[in-house]
C-alpha positions as CSV (number, residue, x, y, z in Angstrom):
1,M,0.0,-0.1,0.2
2,L,1.2,3.2,-1.0
3,L,-0.8,6.0,0.2
4,T,0.9,9.7,0.4
5,G,0.0,12.8,-0.4
6,K,2.4,15.5,-1.8
7,D,3.0,19.2,-1.0
8,W,1.1,21.7,-3.1
9,R,2.7,24.9,-3.7
10,V,0.7,27.3,-5.6
11,A,2.4,30.4,-8.0
12,S,-0.8,33.2,-7.8
13,S,-2.8,34.1,-5.2
14,G,-4.8,36.7,-7.3
15,E,-8.7,36.0,-8.4
16,I,-9.7,34.2,-11.4
17,A,-12.3,36.3,-13.3
18,N,-12.0,35.3,-16.4
19,T,-10.3,33.3,-18.7
20,D,-8.0,36.6,-20.3
21,V,-6.8,36.7,-16.5
22,L,-6.1,33.1,-16.4
23,L,-4.0,33.4,-20.0
24,D,-2.2,36.7,-18.1
25,T,-1.2,34.8,-15.1
26,L,-0.1,31.4,-17.2
27,L,2.4,33.2,-19.4
28,L,3.3,35.4,-16.0
29,N,4.4,32.3,-14.0
30,R,6.9,31.3,-17.4
31,G,8.4,35.0,-17.1
32,I,6.9,35.9,-20.1
33,K,5.8,39.5,-20.3
34,D,6.7,41.5,-22.9
35,E,4.3,41.5,-25.6
36,D,6.9,40.4,-27.8
37,A,7.6,37.3,-26.0
38,R,4.2,36.4,-25.7
39,G,2.9,36.8,-29.6
40,K,6.1,34.7,-30.4
41,F,4.7,32.3,-27.8
42,I,1.5,31.9,-28.5
43,S,1.9,32.0,-32.1
44,D,1.2,28.8,-34.3
45,N,3.8,30.0,-36.5
46,E,6.6,31.6,-34.5
47,G,9.1,30.0,-32.0
48,A,12.4,29.5,-31.6
49,W,14.5,28.4,-34.6
50,H,18.5,28.7,-34.8
51,D,20.7,28.7,-37.5
52,P,22.3,25.3,-37.9
53,Y,25.6,26.4,-38.9
54,L,26.0,27.7,-34.8
55,Y,26.9,24.3,-34.4
56,N,30.3,23.5,-33.6
57,D,31.8,21.3,-36.9
58,M,28.7,22.0,-38.7
59,K,30.8,23.7,-42.0
60,K,32.8,20.7,-41.6
61,V,30.0,18.0,-41.7
62,V,28.6,19.6,-44.9
63,D,31.5,20.0,-46.6
64,I,32.7,16.5,-46.0
65,I,28.5,15.2,-46.8
66,V,28.9,17.0,-49.9
67,D,32.5,15.9,-51.3
68,A,31.0,12.2,-50.5
69,I,27.9,12.5,-52.6
70,G,29.9,13.9,-55.6
71,Q,32.6,11.5,-55.1
72,H,29.8,8.8,-54.9
73,K,31.4,7.5,-51.9
74,K,29.6,4.3,-49.9
75,I,27.9,5.9,-46.7
76,L,27.1,4.4,-43.8
77,V,24.8,5.4,-41.2
78,Y,24.9,4.0,-37.7
79,G,21.5,4.8,-35.3
80,D,20.4,3.7,-32.0
81,Y,17.7,0.9,-31.5
82,D,15.6,3.5,-29.9
83,C,12.3,5.5,-31.6
84,D,15.1,8.9,-31.1
85,G,18.0,6.4,-33.0
86,V,15.5,4.9,-35.6
87,T,14.0,8.6,-36.8
88,A,17.3,9.9,-36.9
89,T,18.5,7.3,-39.2
90,A,15.4,7.3,-40.5
91,I,16.1,11.2,-41.3
92,L,19.4,11.1,-42.7
93,V,19.0,7.9,-44.9
94,R,16.3,9.3,-46.5
95,Y,18.7,13.0,-47.7
96,F,20.9,11.1,-49.1
97,R,18.5,8.8,-50.8
98,S,16.8,11.7,-52.6
99,H,19.8,12.1,-54.2
100,N,20.8,8.4,-55.3
101,C,23.5,8.2,-52.9
102,D,25.1,4.7,-52.4
103,V,23.5,4.8,-48.7
104,N,23.6,1.5,-45.9
105,Y,22.3,2.0,-42.3
106,I,22.8,-0.4,-39.6
107,V,21.1,-0.3,-36.3
108,P,22.3,-2.6,-33.0
109,Q,20.8,-5.1,-31.7
110,R,20.3,-4.6,-27.9
111,T,21.0,-7.7,-26.4
112,E,23.6,-8.9,-28.9
113,H,25.4,-5.7,-29.6
114,G,24.5,-3.3,-27.0
115,Y,24.2,1.4,-27.0
116,G,26.7,3.0,-29.3
117,L,29.3,2.0,-32.1
118,T,30.6,-1.2,-30.0
119,E,33.5,-3.7,-31.0
120,N,30.7,-6.6,-31.4
121,I,29.0,-5.0,-34.0
122,L,32.1,-3.3,-35.9
123,D,33.0,-6.4,-37.9
124,K,29.5,-5.4,-39.4
125,V,30.3,-2.0,-39.9
126,L,33.5,-2.6,-41.9
127,S,31.6,-5.4,-43.8
128,Y,29.7,-2.6,-45.8
129,N,33.6,-1.3,-46.6
130,P,32.2,2.2,-46.0
131,Q,33.9,5.8,-47.0
132,L,32.2,7.4,-44.5
133,V,30.4,6.6,-40.9
134,I,28.0,9.2,-39.7
135,T,26.3,8.1,-36.7
136,V,23.3,9.2,-35.2
137,D,22.2,9.8,-31.5
138,C,25.0,7.9,-30.6
139,G,28.7,7.9,-30.8
140,I,29.6,10.5,-28.4
141,T,31.1,8.1,-25.7
142,N,32.9,5.3,-28.1
143,C,36.5,6.9,-28.7
144,D,37.9,3.3,-28.9
145,T,35.8,2.2,-31.9
146,V,36.0,5.7,-34.0
147,K,39.7,5.2,-33.8
148,I,39.9,2.1,-35.3
149,L,37.5,3.2,-38.3
150,K,39.6,6.0,-38.2
151,D,42.7,3.8,-38.3
152,K,40.9,2.1,-41.3
153,G,41.0,4.9,-43.4
154,V,37.2,5.6,-42.9
155,T,36.0,9.1,-42.4
156,V,33.8,9.3,-39.5
157,I,31.3,12.2,-38.2
158,V,30.0,11.5,-35.0
159,T,26.2,13.3,-34.4
160,D,24.7,13.0,-30.9
161,H,22.8,14.4,-28.0
162,H,24.1,12.3,-24.9
163,N,26.2,13.7,-22.3
164,V,29.9,13.6,-23.3
165,K,32.8,11.5,-20.9
166,D,36.5,12.6,-20.3
167,E,37.5,13.0,-23.9
168,L,36.1,13.4,-27.4
169,P,36.5,10.8,-30.0
170,Q,39.2,11.5,-32.8
171,A,36.2,11.7,-35.4
172,D,36.8,14.1,-38.3
173,A,33.6,15.8,-37.0
174,I,31.7,16.3,-34.1
175,V,28.0,17.7,-33.8
176,C,27.2,17.7,-30.4
177,A,25.6,20.6,-27.9
178,K,27.4,18.6,-24.7
179,R,30.8,18.8,-25.7
180,P,32.8,21.2,-24.0
181,D,33.7,24.0,-26.1
182,N,30.0,24.0,-27.6
183,T,28.7,26.6,-29.7
184,Y,24.9,26.0,-30.5
185,P,22.7,28.2,-28.5
186,F,20.3,25.3,-27.9
187,T,21.7,22.5,-25.9
188,D,18.8,20.1,-25.5
189,L,18.2,18.6,-28.8
190,C,17.3,14.8,-29.3
191,G,19.3,13.1,-31.1
192,A,16.6,13.3,-34.7
193,G,16.8,17.0,-33.4
194,V,20.5,17.4,-34.6
195,A,19.8,14.9,-37.8
196,L,17.4,17.3,-38.5
197,K,20.0,20.3,-38.0
198,I,22.4,18.7,-40.2
199,V,19.7,18.6,-43.0
200,E,18.7,21.9,-42.6
201,A,22.2,22.8,-43.1
202,L,22.9,21.0,-46.3
203,G,19.8,22.5,-48.0
204,R,20.9,26.2,-46.8
205,D,24.6,25.0,-48.4
206,G,22.6,24.8,-51.5
207,R,24.8,22.1,-53.5
208,Y,22.9,19.1,-52.8
209,K,19.4,20.5,-51.9
210,V,16.3,19.4,-49.8
211,T,13.5,18.9,-51.1
212,P,10.0,20.1,-49.5
213,S,9.0,16.1,-49.3
214,V,12.4,15.2,-47.5
215,W,11.7,18.3,-45.3
216,R,8.8,17.9,-44.0
217,Q,9.1,13.8,-43.3
218,A,12.3,14.9,-41.4
219,I,10.2,17.6,-39.5
220,E,7.8,14.7,-38.7
221,A,10.4,12.5,-37.3
222,A,12.1,14.9,-35.2
223,G,9.0,16.1,-33.8
224,I,8.1,12.4,-32.9
225,A,11.3,11.7,-31.3
226,T,11.3,14.8,-29.6
227,I,8.2,13.7,-27.6
228,A,9.4,10.3,-27.3
229,D,13.5,10.7,-25.9
230,L,12.8,13.0,-22.2
231,V,14.4,16.2,-23.4
232,S,12.7,19.7,-22.7
233,V,10.1,21.2,-24.6
234,V,11.3,24.4,-24.9
235,D,13.1,26.7,-27.1
236,E,13.5,24.8,-30.8
237,N,12.2,21.8,-29.4
238,R,8.9,22.7,-28.8
239,T,8.5,24.4,-32.3
240,I,9.8,21.2,-33.5
241,I,7.2,19.4,-32.0
242,K,4.6,22.1,-33.0
243,K,6.1,22.2,-36.8
244,A,5.5,18.5,-36.8
245,L,2.1,17.8,-35.1
246,R,1.0,20.6,-37.9
247,S,2.6,18.4,-40.8
248,M,1.1,15.4,-39.6
249,E,-2.4,16.4,-40.0
250,N,-1.8,15.4,-43.7
251,P,1.2,13.1,-43.2
252,V,3.6,13.5,-46.1
253,N,5.7,10.1,-44.3
254,V,4.0,6.9,-45.6
255,G,4.5,5.1,-42.6
256,I,3.6,7.9,-40.0
257,R,0.6,8.3,-42.1
258,E,-0.4,4.3,-42.1
259,M,-0.1,4.4,-38.5
260,L,-1.9,7.3,-37.9
261,R,-5.0,5.3,-39.5
262,L,-4.4,2.7,-37.6
263,I,-4.5,4.2,-34.1
264,L,-5.8,7.7,-34.3
265,T,-9.2,6.3,-33.9
266,E,-11.9,8.9,-33.4
267,G,-12.1,10.6,-30.2
268,K,-8.8,10.8,-30.5
269,T,-6.5,13.8,-30.4
270,L,-3.2,14.0,-32.6
271,D,-1.1,15.8,-29.9
272,E,1.8,15.4,-28.0
273,V,0.1,13.0,-25.6
274,F,-1.6,10.6,-27.9
275,I,2.1,10.5,-30.1
276,S,4.0,9.5,-26.5
277,F,1.5,6.9,-25.7
278,N,0.5,5.3,-28.6
279,F,2.9,6.2,-31.4
280,V,6.3,6.2,-29.4
281,P,5.7,2.8,-27.7
282,R,4.9,0.8,-31.0
283,V,8.6,2.5,-32.5
284,N,10.0,1.5,-29.2
285,A,9.2,-2.0,-28.9
286,A,11.0,-3.1,-32.0
287,G,13.9,-2.7,-30.3
288,R,13.2,-3.6,-27.1
289,L,12.0,-6.9,-28.2
290,Y,14.0,-7.9,-31.7
291,D,15.5,-5.4,-33.3
292,S,14.6,-2.1,-35.1
293,S,14.0,-3.4,-38.6
294,E,10.2,-2.7,-38.9
295,A,10.6,0.7,-37.0
296,L,13.0,1.5,-39.5
297,K,11.0,0.1,-42.4
298,L,8.1,2.2,-41.1
299,F,9.8,5.6,-41.6
300,L,11.6,4.7,-44.9
301,E,8.8,2.3,-46.1
302,D,6.9,4.2,-49.7
303,D,4.8,1.5,-50.1
304,P,1.4,2.2,-48.3
305,K,0.8,-2.2,-48.2
306,E,4.3,-2.6,-46.8
307,A,4.2,0.8,-44.5
308,Q,1.2,-0.9,-43.4
309,A,2.4,-4.1,-42.5
310,A,5.2,-2.4,-40.8
311,A,2.4,-0.8,-38.8
312,N,0.2,-3.8,-38.2
313,A,4.4,-5.5,-36.9
314,L,5.0,-2.7,-34.7
315,T,1.8,-3.1,-32.9
316,A,1.8,-6.5,-32.6
317,Q,4.9,-6.4,-30.7
318,N,3.9,-3.8,-28.5
319,E,1.4,-5.8,-27.0
320,E,3.9,-8.1,-26.4
321,R,6.3,-5.5,-24.9
322,K,3.0,-4.9,-22.5
323,A,2.9,-8.3,-21.0
324,I,6.7,-8.5,-20.7
325,E,6.8,-5.3,-19.3
326,S,3.8,-6.1,-16.6
327,E,5.3,-9.2,-15.4
328,V,8.6,-7.8,-14.5
329,F,7.2,-4.3,-13.1
330,E,5.0,-6.7,-10.8
331,A,8.0,-8.9,-9.8
332,A,9.8,-5.7,-9.0
333,V,6.9,-4.3,-7.1
334,K,7.4,-7.2,-4.6
335,Q,11.0,-6.9,-4.3
336,V,10.2,-3.2,-3.3
337,E,7.4,-4.5,-0.5
338,N,8.8,-7.7,0.5
339,P,9.3,-7.0,4.2
340,A,12.4,-9.0,4.1
341,R,13.5,-6.8,1.7
342,P,17.1,-6.1,3.7
343,E,16.2,-2.7,6.3
344,C,19.1,-0.6,4.3
345,W,17.6,-0.7,1.1
346,S,13.8,-0.1,2.3
347,L,12.2,2.7,1.0
348,V,12.3,4.6,4.4
349,N,15.9,4.1,4.6
350,T,17.2,5.1,1.8
351,V,17.6,8.3,-0.3
352,G,18.6,7.5,-3.2
353,P,17.2,5.6,-6.2
354,I,15.4,2.3,-5.8
355,V,17.7,-0.9,-7.3
356,V,15.8,-4.3,-8.4
357,Y,17.7,-6.9,-9.9
358,A,16.7,-10.4,-11.3
359,P,18.7,-12.5,-13.7
360,G,15.8,-13.3,-16.0
361,W,13.9,-10.3,-16.7
362,H,14.0,-9.0,-20.6
363,Q,16.5,-6.2,-21.2
364,G,14.5,-4.4,-23.8
365,V,12.3,-3.5,-20.7
366,L,14.2,-2.7,-18.3
367,G,13.9,1.3,-19.0
368,I,10.2,1.6,-19.2
369,V,10.1,-0.6,-16.1
370,A,12.5,1.6,-14.0
371,G,10.2,4.7,-15.5
372,R,6.9,3.2,-14.5
373,L,8.6,2.1,-10.8
374,A,9.5,6.0,-10.3
375,Q,6.1,6.9,-10.9
376,H,4.9,4.3,-8.6
377,F,7.5,5.2,-5.5
378,R,7.8,8.5,-6.2
379,R,11.7,8.0,-6.6
380,S,14.4,7.5,-8.5
381,A,14.4,3.7,-9.6
382,I,17.3,1.5,-11.5
383,V,16.1,-1.9,-12.7
384,F,18.7,-5.0,-13.6
385,T,19.2,-7.9,-14.5
386,D,22.1,-9.9,-16.2
387,D,23.8,-8.6,-18.6
388,T,24.0,-10.9,-22.1
389,I,27.0,-9.6,-23.5
390,E,29.3,-8.9,-20.1
391,D,29.9,-12.2,-18.5
392,G,29.7,-11.5,-14.9
393,C,27.9,-8.4,-14.9
394,A,24.4,-6.9,-14.6
395,K,23.0,-4.3,-16.9
396,G,20.8,-1.8,-15.9
397,S,18.1,1.4,-17.1
398,G,17.5,4.1,-14.9
399,R,14.8,6.8,-14.8
400,A,15.3,9.5,-12.6
401,Y,12.1,11.1,-10.4
402,G,11.7,14.9,-10.0
403,D,15.0,17.0,-10.0
404,Y,17.1,14.3,-9.3
405,D,20.3,13.8,-11.6
406,L,20.9,10.2,-12.3
407,F,24.1,10.7,-14.8
408,G,25.4,13.4,-12.4
409,T,25.5,10.6,-9.7
410,L,26.4,7.8,-12.2
411,E,29.5,10.4,-12.9
412,K,30.5,10.5,-9.2
413,I,30.6,7.0,-8.6
414,S,32.0,5.9,-12.2
415,D,34.4,3.9,-10.7
416,T,31.9,1.1,-9.5
417,L,31.0,0.7,-13.4
418,V,32.1,-0.8,-16.2
419,N,30.1,1.1,-18.1
420,F,27.7,3.9,-18.4
421,G,26.1,6.9,-20.7
422,G,22.7,8.9,-21.1
423,H,21.5,12.2,-19.6
424,K,20.0,13.6,-16.4
425,K,16.4,11.7,-16.7
426,A,17.2,8.6,-18.1
427,A,20.8,6.2,-18.1
428,G,21.8,3.1,-19.0
429,M,24.8,1.3,-16.9
430,V,26.8,-2.3,-16.3
431,V,27.9,-3.4,-13.5
432,A,30.4,-6.4,-12.6
433,K,27.6,-8.5,-9.9
434,N,30.6,-8.5,-7.4
435,K,30.6,-5.2,-7.2
436,M,27.0,-4.7,-6.8
437,K,26.8,-4.0,-3.5
438,A,29.4,-1.5,-3.5
439,F,27.8,0.6,-6.2
440,M,24.4,0.4,-4.7
441,E,26.0,1.8,-1.4
442,A,28.1,4.3,-3.5
443,L,24.9,5.6,-5.2
444,E,23.4,6.0,-1.7
445,K,25.7,7.9,-0.2
446,A,26.7,10.0,-3.4
447,S,22.6,10.6,-3.8
448,A,22.6,11.4,0.3
449,E,25.1,13.9,-0.6
450,T,23.2,15.7,-3.6
451,T,20.3,18.3,-3.2
452,T,17.6,17.5,-5.7
453,G,16.1,21.1,-4.9
454,D,12.6,22.0,-4.8
455,G,12.2,23.5,-9.2
456,E,9.2,22.2,-11.3
457,D,10.7,18.8,-11.5
458,N,10.1,18.2,-7.8
459,E,7.5,15.3,-8.6
460,D,7.1,15.4,-4.7
461,V,5.5,19.2,-4.9
462,V,2.5,19.9,-6.9
463,N,3.4,23.1,-8.5
464,A,0.3,24.7,-9.9
465,E,-0.3,27.9,-11.2
466,C,-3.5,29.2,-9.3
467,E,-6.3,28.6,-7.5
468,L,-9.3,28.1,-9.9
469,P,-13.0,28.9,-8.9
470,F,-15.8,26.3,-9.6
471,D,-17.2,28.2,-12.4
472,M,-14.0,28.5,-14.4
473,L,-14.1,25.0,-15.0
474,N,-15.3,24.9,-18.1
475,F,-14.1,24.4,-22.1
476,D,-12.7,28.2,-22.1
477,S,-10.4,27.4,-19.9
478,Y,-9.5,24.6,-21.4
479,K,-8.8,26.1,-24.5
480,T,-6.8,29.1,-23.0
481,V,-4.8,26.2,-21.4
482,C,-4.4,24.9,-24.7
483,V,-2.4,27.9,-26.1
484,F,0.5,26.8,-24.0
485,R,1.0,23.4,-25.8
486,P,2.8,21.1,-26.6
487,F,3.6,20.0,-23.0
488,G,6.4,18.1,-21.6
489,I,10.0,18.8,-19.7
490,G,10.3,22.3,-19.4
491,N,6.8,23.3,-20.1
492,K,4.6,21.5,-17.8
493,R,0.7,21.1,-18.9
494,P,-0.8,23.8,-16.2
495,V,-1.9,22.6,-12.8
496,F,-4.6,24.0,-10.7
497,V,-6.7,23.5,-7.2
498,T,-10.0,24.1,-6.6
499,R,-11.0,23.9,-3.0
500,N,-13.9,22.3,-1.2
501,L,-15.7,19.9,-3.3
502,I,-18.2,17.7,-2.7
503,V,-17.6,14.0,-3.9
504,S,-21.1,13.0,-5.6
505,G,-19.4,10.0,-6.8
506,V,-17.0,6.8,-6.5
507,F,-15.8,4.8,-9.6
508,A,-12.9,2.2,-9.6
509,M,-11.3,2.0,-12.9
510,S,-9.2,-0.7,-14.3
511,S,-10.1,-3.0,-11.2
512,G,-9.4,-0.6,-8.6
513,S,-5.5,0.4,-10.9
514,H,-7.3,4.1,-11.2
515,M,-10.4,5.8,-10.3
516,R,-12.8,8.0,-11.3
517,L,-14.9,10.8,-9.3
518,D,-18.0,12.9,-9.7
519,L,-17.6,16.3,-8.1
520,T,-20.1,19.0,-7.7
521,S,-19.6,22.5,-5.7
522,A,-21.9,23.9,-3.1
523,Q,-23.7,26.4,-6.0
524,G,-24.0,23.7,-8.0
525,G,-23.5,21.7,-11.0
526,S,-20.9,18.6,-11.6
527,V,-18.0,17.9,-13.0
528,S,-15.9,14.5,-13.8
529,A,-11.7,13.9,-12.4
530,V,-9.8,11.0,-12.8
531,G,-7.1,9.4,-11.0
532,F,-5.0,7.6,-12.8
533,G,-2.4,5.0,-10.2
534,M,-4.7,6.4,-7.4
535,G,-6.7,3.5,-6.7
536,E,-5.8,3.3,-2.8
537,Y,-7.9,6.0,-2.2
538,L,-10.8,4.1,-3.4
539,N,-11.3,2.5,-0.1
540,L,-10.9,6.3,1.8
541,L,-13.4,8.1,-0.3
542,K,-17.2,7.9,0.0
543,P,-20.1,10.0,-1.3
544,G,-20.9,13.6,1.0
545,D,-17.3,13.8,1.6
546,K,-15.3,17.5,1.2
547,I,-11.8,17.6,-0.5
548,D,-9.5,19.5,-2.3
549,I,-7.7,18.7,-5.3
550,A,-5.1,19.5,-7.7
551,Y,-5.4,18.6,-11.4
552,T,-5.5,19.6,-14.8
553,L,-7.6,20.0,-17.6
554,N,-8.5,17.9,-20.2
555,E,-11.1,17.0,-23.2
556,Y,-12.9,13.4,-23.2
557,L,-15.4,12.0,-25.8
558,F,-17.6,9.3,-25.0
559,R,-20.4,8.5,-27.8
560,G,-19.8,11.3,-29.8
561,D,-20.1,13.9,-26.8
562,M,-17.0,16.2,-25.5
563,T,-17.0,16.5,-22.4
564,L,-14.1,18.1,-19.7
565,S,-12.2,15.9,-17.4
566,L,-9.9,16.5,-14.5
567,H,-6.5,14.3,-14.5
568,L,-5.7,14.1,-10.5
569,C,-2.4,15.0,-9.9
570,D,-3.4,15.1,-5.9
571,L,-6.1,15.1,-3.6
572,K,-7.1,16.3,-0.1
573,P,-9.5,15.0,1.8
574,H,-10.9,16.8,4.6
575,C,-10.7,14.5,7.4
576,G,-11.4,16.1,10.4
577,D,-11.8,18.8,12.8
578,G,-10.2,20.2,16.1
579,F,-7.2,20.1,16.8
580,L,-5.8,16.8,16.3
581,W,-7.0,16.9,13.0
582,E,-6.2,20.8,11.8
583,K,-2.9,20.9,13.8
584,A,-1.8,17.0,13.3
585,E,1.9,17.4,12.9
586,I,2.1,20.0,15.8
587,A,0.4,17.4,17.9
588,E,2.8,15.1,16.9
589,N,6.2,16.8,16.9
590,L,4.6,17.8,21.0
591,Y,4.2,14.4,21.7
592,K,7.6,13.2,20.3
593,S,9.7,16.3,22.3
594,G,8.6,14.5,25.7
595,L,5.3,16.5,26.0
596,S,2.1,14.2,27.3
597,T,-1.0,13.8,27.0
598,D,-2.5,15.5,29.6
599,Q,-0.2,18.9,28.1
600,I,-0.9,18.9,24.9
601,S,-5.1,18.3,25.4
602,K,-4.7,21.8,27.4
603,M,-3.6,23.5,23.8
604,G,-7.3,22.3,22.3
605,A,-7.0,18.2,22.1
606,D,-9.4,16.0,23.1
607,K,-7.5,13.1,25.5
608,Q,-10.1,10.9,24.2
609,Q,-9.3,11.0,20.6
610,M,-5.7,10.5,21.9
611,V,-5.3,7.5,24.0
612,P,-6.2,4.5,22.2
613,D,-8.9,1.8,23.7
614,A,-9.4,-1.8,22.8
615,A,-12.1,-1.0,20.3
616,D,-9.4,1.3,18.5
617,F,-7.0,-1.2,18.7
618,G,-8.7,-3.7,17.0
619,A,-10.2,-1.5,14.2
620,C,-6.4,-0.1,13.3
621,Y,-5.4,-3.7,13.3
622,T,-8.1,-4.6,11.2
623,V,-8.2,-2.3,9.0
624,L,-4.5,-1.9,8.1
625,R,-4.1,-5.6,8.0
626,K,-6.5,-5.6,5.4
627,F,-5.3,-3.2,3.3
628,A,-1.8,-3.1,3.9
629,G,-1.0,-7.2,3.5
630,D,2.2,-9.0,3.4
631,T,3.7,-6.0,2.0
632,T,5.9,-2.9,3.4
633,S,3.2,0.0,3.6
634,A,4.6,3.9,3.0
635,A,1.4,6.1,3.9
636,D,0.4,9.6,5.3
637,I,-1.1,9.4,8.9
638,D,-3.5,11.8,8.7
639,L,-4.5,9.8,5.4
640,L,-4.1,6.4,7.5
641,A,-7.1,7.6,10.1
642,K,-8.8,8.6,7.2
643,L,-8.6,5.0,6.1
644,V,-9.3,3.7,9.3
645,S,-12.1,6.1,10.0
646,V,-14.5,4.9,7.1
647,N,-13.8,1.1,6.8
648,A,-14.0,0.6,10.5
649,K,-17.0,3.1,10.9
650,T,-15.3,4.6,13.8
651,D,-13.7,8.1,14.7
652,T,-10.5,8.7,14.8
653,T,-7.5,10.6,14.3
654,P,-3.9,10.8,13.4
655,F,-2.6,11.1,16.5
656,K,-4.4,8.1,17.9
657,V,-3.2,5.8,14.9
658,M,0.1,6.5,15.6
659,R,0.0,6.2,19.1
660,C,-1.2,2.2,17.7
661,L,1.2,1.7,15.2
662,D,3.4,3.0,18.3
663,I,2.4,-0.2,20.8
664,F,1.8,-2.7,18.2
665,A,5.6,-2.0,16.8
666,E,6.9,-2.4,20.7
667,A,4.2,-5.5,20.8
668,G,6.3,-7.0,17.8
669,L,3.3,-6.9,15.0
670,I,4.8,-4.5,12.8
671,K,8.2,-3.4,11.8
672,L,7.6,0.6,11.7
673,S,9.5,3.4,10.7
674,R,9.4,7.1,10.3
675,K,9.8,8.4,6.5
676,S,9.4,12.3,7.1
677,G,7.2,14.5,9.7
678,K,3.5,12.5,8.8
679,T,4.8,9.3,6.5
680,V,5.3,6.1,8.3
681,C,6.5,2.9,6.6
682,F,5.3,-0.3,8.4
683,S,5.0,-3.9,7.4
684,F,3.0,-7.1,9.4
685,T,5.2,-9.7,11.2
686,K,4.1,-13.2,11.7
687,C,3.6,-13.4,15.1
688,T,4.2,-17.0,17.2
689,G,3.2,-17.8,20.9
690,D,1.1,-15.8,23.3
691,K,-1.1,-12.9,21.9
692,P,1.0,-10.0,23.0
693,K,-0.5,-7.4,26.2
694,L,-0.8,-4.0,24.5
695,T,-2.2,-2.4,28.0
696,E,1.5,-3.7,28.9
697,T,3.7,-2.0,26.7
698,K,5.6,1.3,27.6
699,A,4.2,2.6,24.9
700,Y,0.9,2.5,26.2
701,K,1.7,3.3,29.6
702,R,3.1,6.8,28.9
703,L,-0.4,7.2,27.0
704,I,-2.3,6.6,30.5
705,N,-0.2,8.1,32.7
706,G,-0.5,11.5,31.2
């Protein structure tokens, strides 16, 4: 059971009377003040766009490519197996094909070759007898293999967007904004974005022009990759996505058109969310499970029937991927929640990423499972399995939660790693299995020394734009929000807060994993709210409850009717009245500091609501045992008290429930630890022997002695 809330921070406190005020508020919260900046930000046509020749070595790249085309040299594009690498490969291959070049491409297989231009695939690269090799979305850390190619007389261009290590490869040209001497004004393009800028530079050069068809297909592919690759949706990335979505309303790329025809069914909107959750997983599925040939076929095929076949194949592979992923995710969650997990690696006793491992997990789903774990446990996560390439090693993939810099932390502990790469939000690594303990200890130590900050990426905090009155929950407000699309890292979908809503209906979704609430205000009117991954709240909410909600505005089409839907980010039930509810943390801190229940009661607390009796013990134990089961659970004490109150039909308080937990722990019924001021972590023990006498514990005696 995971039942924890988030801290809410509301940026603007002014009254939101209409959509004009709402628009001004959202712009000001983003630091957009002058009219010129406002116009560019909300325009469909304008946006940041930089000269590609501002990149280091871009002139060299263009000259090398122009020479290769003119001299009819053999060209090999070397990519990566994910969506970014596949689309980047397709962008350059389509350009070269438009000039009838002798071009081939290679995308490695994840389990056989690993990431990047590795020695495992070098023989295959050389089998094409290339005179020019261009890496896309990789290569910046492959110094040894680049040198081998150079020693064999091959010209090498490295294009990448990942972080640079200690040295740069000795390539003929390097286009990467992460190099130390970078001159490009925007450093967060994805690999396909970099490929797009190379095509743009070639077009500007003019010796081998870029046709409108090639350009639009490059825009479409780069837009999909930018959405897929966990890069910021600001500056040039935002412009690329906007251009891509506009182009994909009538796609030029045959494969993209056929895929959208298959998956863009009635009621779905072609936007960054749809691309992220529907298109991208299908492209990634090929590289996760098999190889990326079907994915590349999708982007490179001009025959509609063949492109349709590729789209169908990717969809089938994605269904297989989802089944494998679910199995690994469930196993990983059980590892984390297993009471037998060493306490030193429990959620409550660590600050660094969750680390899980099993030998038989499919390497292709490690990253996506890490992402799901991060969201589920609200902690960065790394998922390991046995490496199929390096004997005696474990291969891992990690995803960062909030402001945590995963790549930066790995850099600090690189002496415990065989290899690693990636960026702040996502990274891959290889660890010798006999050094796994040392790696985990170093990871935890480095994480404890790192301040993650309270920026907008802190996912334990709800950073809301403003409070919206209930009468502003309408399509006019939603249309105002849509002005700020596309959303993503660095330009998150606006979150709002509305208070004092009445729950009129509570409904389970997806077998209890998610929930839907019908909400009304005291003045009338109703709205529907969906809580994805918030199924735990089904056990403590009931019709008639009052709640405050933090949410985003969305639309929902059902049977031809478009309605407004709120997607919940968090909610706060109105649990109870009085000192022990309204000042629950104060009461708890006073008791922990040594004050007696008699002293605390003089501040307005009801002592009867502080000391549990036999009925309270029974209610608390029964309810928590029912919902926590045999797992390790983390919960906010006020939400636990609400859970007990609703399901035992009793009147309790956070203070009383916390005292029950203290007494249970002393009596050996549970293992208990505190995660923060109001969050506890507990698991039930297997009791043997005589039934423990709760009233004989020191914790109980302290209570009744005042």
